[in-house]
C-alpha positions, -999 to +999 in steps of 0.1 A: +469-152+503+445-155+535+407-145+540+417-108+553+434-107+519+402-115+501+381-095+520+404-066+519+405-068+481+365-071+480+361-041+502+385-018+478+368-032+447+334-025+457+334-002+483+317-021+508+324-020+546+347-045+564+321-063+579+304-071+548+336-079+530+344-103+556+312-123+552+313-122+514+348-137+520+336-165+541+305-172+520+328-174+488+354-199+508+324-219+521+308-223+487+343-237+473+345-260+501+312-273+494+316-275+460+346-295+462+329-318+486+297-324+468+312-326+434+348-339+438+364-306+425+359-269+417+371-251+386+379-215+386+384-204+349+417-185+342+431-198+379+430-233+383+413-266+394+408-279+426+403-314+428+397-344+457+424-374+454+426-403+472+458-415+494+466-452+499+474-463+537+509-464+540+537-469+567+557-435+575+585-427+599+578-408+629+607-379+628+611-375+661+615-412+671+624-429+639+595-456+649+572-465+621+539-456+617+507-470+597+488-442+580+453-446+571+439-442+535+423-408+533+416-382+511+434-348+502+428-318+477+450-311+447+454-281+428+466-275+391+471-241+379+455-231+348+476-223+316+467-184+320+479-185+357+512-203+347+516-177+317+510-148+342+534-158+369 
């Protein structure tokens, strides 16, 4: 799924212009990202939950050279599908 797909779906659903649909899609994505940043997660009922997970520092291999590389600790976003989504798919 892409931002263009979301915008096209919004445009077809409510009959607005393409510019308005693109702005609405961008605003929706920005609101989700802001919620994940502030609250550490975002739940969309009957779709799933996005949450922030911490990753530990680790050593990895550079696939090109085979050299060991240190990877710093960080954060990533995890997604868990809701039972309704799992059932639909």
